[in-house]
N, C-alpha and C positions, 0 to 999 in steps of 0.2 A: 774769342767773341762769345759773349753770353746771350742766350735767348731768353727773353721774358715771355712767359705764357699767360694769357688772359683767357679764362674760360667763361663762356656765356651759355647757360643752359636754356634750351628752347622753351617757349611757352606753348601750352596746349590751348588751341582755340576753343572759345566757348561754344555752346550749342547754338546760340543765335548766329554766330559767325559761320558755323558749319551749315546751318539752314540757308543762310544767304548764299553760300558757295554752291549748295545744291541747286538753288534757283538760277544762279548764273550759268552753271553747266547745263541745266535743263533748257534754259532759254536759247543758248547757243545751239544745242542739238536740235531743238524744235525748229528754229529758223532754217538751219541747213536742210533738215529732213523735209519740212513742209515745202520749201522752195523747190527741192528736187522733185517732190511728188507733183507739184503743180506744173512744172516744166516738162517732166517726162513721166507721166502717169503710166502705171501698168494697166492691163486690160481690166483687172478687178477694181482698180481705183477709178477708172473712167466711169464705171457704172454707179459709183457711190456718190453721196452728197459730200461737198467739201467740208461741211461742218462735222460730219462723222469722222472724216479723215483727220481733221484738226484735233478732235477730242482724243482719238486713238493716238495721234502723235504726241499730244500733251501728256497723256498717261505714260507712254513709253519714255518720253524725255525726263519726267520726274523720277521714274525708276532708274534710268541710266545715270542721272545726276546723283541720286542717293548712293548708287553703287560706286561711282567715282570718288565720293567723299568718305563713305563709311567702310567700304569693303575691299578696296585695293590695298596691297601691302605697303605701298609708299605712304598712303594717308594715315596709316596706323603708327608710323614711326615718329619718334620725337627726336629732332635733330639737335645736336650740341655743336656749338661754334667756338673755335679757339683762335685767338690772334697770337701769332708768333712774331714778336717784335725783336729785331736785331738792329745792329748799327747801320747796315746798308739796305735793309729790306723789311717789309711787313707782309706776312703771309696769313691769309684767312683760311682756316681748315674747317669744313663742315663734315662732321661724322654722323652717320645714321646710327640708330639704335634699333633693337628688335629685328624685324625681318629685313630692314634696310641697312643693317650694319656693314654690309659689303660695299656700300656706296660712300665713298669719301671724295669730296671736292676740295681742290686746293687752288687758291688764287694768290699771286704774289705781285707786289709792286716794289720797284727798286728806287733807290735814291737817284734823283735827277731824271727820272723817267715818267713821273706822274703827269698825265695829260688832262685828266678830267676829275673834278671833285664836285659832287652834287648831293643835295639834301634828299633824305628819304622820309616821307611823311608818316609812315607807320600805320597805314590804313588797315582795316579789318583786324584790329587787335595786335598788329605786329609792332616791332620795336622801331622807334624813331632814331635817326642818326644821319650819318653821311656815308656815301659810297665813293671809292676812289679807284681809278683805273689807269693803266698805261695806254689805253685806247680812247677813242672819242666816246661821247655819250651813247651813240648807237652801238658801237663796238662793245661797250660795257654791258649793254642790255643783252646782246647776243652771246658774248663770251664770258660774262661775269665780271665781278669787281670785288674788292675788299670792303667789307662792311664794318663801320665803327659805330656801335650803338651809343646813344646819349647817356644811357644808364650806367655805363662803366665809369669808375673814378678817374681813369687816365684819359678820358675823352678829349678834354680841352688841350692837353699836352700833345696827344697824338694828332689832333686836328692841326695844330700849329706846325708839327713836324712835317706832316703831309704837304702843307702849304709851302714849306721851304724846299720840298723835294720836287717842285714843278719842273717840267722839262722846258728848256729855252724855246721861245716862240719864234718860228721861222716865218717871215713875211714874204 
């Protein structure tokens, strides 16, 4: 049984995408922190004006968001993705590089077991394509799926193969 390997090198997100990600992280942190402060204020926070607390929280949130995007080891890694195509299965392997080289994720789907095939829009500069899993859509979101990007030459062929590998539907 021969294994066909398709390598897809990860894209580095642009500065605009990284800035948007900083704002998303900052917004989430701010909402959680400010809600906590309003519901259960400390003695020092009870004496302060809510506007000054919000300004302090906003500054801390932006610093935290920038740290999450630019300073964490995982954010600096460029991941490479390989598809291992065999007669009875397709495996997606995500290899980290740099500081994240120890992190390898493997997802496999087998012939006759494909339960979910869904489109991926490629938001925030990501790749467009389809995801396939042996689980439901929710299970694929939690436990991962095999990704087939539209940009690879074998896309249409593998999409048709996955469609033929669907599991029988039990009513």
